N, C-alpha and C positions, 0 to 999 in steps of 0.2 A: 834492377836486372830484368830483362825480358824473359820470363819463364816460358820455356817451350815444352813443358811436360806433356802437353796434349799431342805432341808429335810422336806417335807411337813408333812409326817406322815398320818395315816388313821384317819381322824376326821369325826364325824357324820355331815352330811349336814343338814342345817336348811331348812325351807320352802323356796322354790325358789322365788326370787323377779323377775326373768326373766324366760321364758319358756326354759326348757332344751332341748327339742327336735326340736323345730322350729327355723328358722332363726329370729334374732331379728328384722330385717326390715320387716318381714311379716305383723306385726300389726302396723307398723309405717306409719305416714302420709307423704309420699314422696312428696315434693312440685312439682308442675307442671314445665315443662321445661321453659315456659315463665316466671314464677315467679322467678326461679333461675337466668335466664339470666337478668331479670330486676334488681335483687338485686346485682349480682356479675359480670355481663357482659358476653360477649361471651367466654372469656378465662376461667372464673370461671365455666361456664356451661360445657365447654369442659372437665375440670378436673373431674367434677361429672360424666359425660358420660363415661370417661375413667375408672373411678371407677366401674361403673355398668358393663362395658365390662370386666373388670378384674374379677368380681364375676362370670359372665357367663363363662369365659374362665377357671377359676379354679374349678368350681363346679364339684365334682366327682373325682378330682385328688387326689393323695396320700397327706397325711397331710404334709409331708416334702416339697412338691412342693407348697402347699398352704401357708405354713409359709414363704417360701422364696419369693414367688410372692407378698404377702401382705406386708412383711417387706420392700422389695425393692421399691414397688410402693409408699408407704407413705414417705419413707426416701428421696425421691426426692424433697419433699417440704421444704420450708425454716424454720429453727428453730429460732424463735423470741420470746422474753419475752412478757408475757401478758401485762405488763405495757406499752410497746411500741406499742402494737396492740389495746388493749381494754381500756387502761388507768385505769386499776384496778389491784390489786395485784394478783388475781387468778381468772380466768374465764375458765371453761371447755367448750370449743366450741364443738358443734356437728360435725360429719363428714361432713355434708353439709356445715356448716359454715367454717370449716377448709379448705375444698377443694375450696370453693367459693373464699376465700381470698388468698389461696395458701401459708399460713404460720401459724405457731402456736407454742405454748410452748410444753414442754415434755408431758404434759397430753393429748394434742390433738393427738400426734403420738400414744401413748399407747392405748388410748380409741378407736381411729379409727381402729387400728389393731385388737383390741379385738372384736369390733362389726362386722367387716368384716369377721373374722374367725368364729364367731358365726353364721353369715348368711350362711357361707359355710358348716355349720353342725358340726364344732368342738365343742365337749361337753364343757359346762361351767365348769365342775369340773376338766377339764384338763388344765385350764388356771387361772392365777392370775395376777392382776394388783398390782405391788409392788411400794410403796412409799419408797424411799431410800435416803441416803446421797451419793452424787457423790464425792468421796474423792479428786480427782485432783483439782476440782473447789470449794470444801467445800460448796456445795450448794445442796438443795433438788432436787430430780429428780424422774421421774416415768418411769418404764419399764414394759413390759409384759413378762410373762413366760409361757411356755407350757411343759407339761409332759404327756405321755400316761397313767401313773399310779402313785400313791403315792410313789411307790418303785423306780421309774425311775428318773434319774438325769434330772431336767428341763433344757431347753435351754432358753436363754434370747433374746428378740427382743427389740432393743434399737435404738434410733435415734442419739446418740452420737457415740458409737462404733457400727457401722452399720452391722457388721458380726453377724450371729446367732451363739452364743457360749454357751457351757455348763456353768451353773451357778457357778460351782466350780472354773471356771477360772476368774470370775469377782470379783477379790479382791479389785477393785476400787469402789465397791458398798457396803454400810453398810445398812442393812435392818431396817426399822422402823415399817411398817405394810403392810399388803396385803389384797386384797379382790377380790371377783368375784361376780357373780349375786346372790349368796346366803349367803355367809359368810364373816366374817372379822377375821383376825388374827393379833396379835401383836408379835413382835420379842422380845425374852427374852434376858437376859444378857449373856446366854450361847450360843446364836445364833440360838436356836430353835424357832419355831413359835407356839404360844398358841392361841386356839380359843378365840375370843372376842365377840361372838354374831353374829347377822345378819348384812349384809352389809347395810341394811336400816338405820343403825345408822349414816351413812355418808350422810350428807345433800346435799353436792355437787353431789354425785353419784346419789341420788334420783332425784335431780333437772335435772341433765343431761339426765336421762332416760325419764323423762316426756317431755323434750324439743325434744328429738329424736322422741318419739312417736307422738308428736303434729306437727312435721315438722317445728319447730320454726327456723327462719332465721334472725340472726342479722348481721349487718355489722359495722365495726369500725367507 
């Protein structure tokens, strides 16, 4: 089947669950340096500080440079299953938690890239978090996509295939649903995406946003 999941189409946006104009971290409770070091040690703190330096360095740069910089930065971390880290089937760690322990599942990579790009000013409606089936491993996976407009071919930011590639080239991914700060879409049998309401229907997404805003820090 020719999957056309990259064809977003022009859909009406719902009420935003996240601010579209301001960086997501602007209203978040960023834990103090001492608290981060106490929880994750000097190495964990260093990773968080490198992330903050990355944001400073990429702010105001062209979007292509921001995508590449953010993708490369997070893809240096270790890809480890949630069961091996948190002893639960599925836990969406915040970027602070992800950087603090230095490893995470696919959701951590995609969510951290999304939040960082939002902080850099990339509009929410240019990005989607995609829940997909990764065909080679026959397992569920999450990636981030970006497109300047609904008419443009999105590119995929992934932690397995680390290159930033056009979605049309990713025949190894079968779409299931996607979301951003405002909306939710499900993939149809024909490969198109159909609006499915607001992203606030996803409880893990809502919980993750609250923990980001509150500066929650867990450790395994």
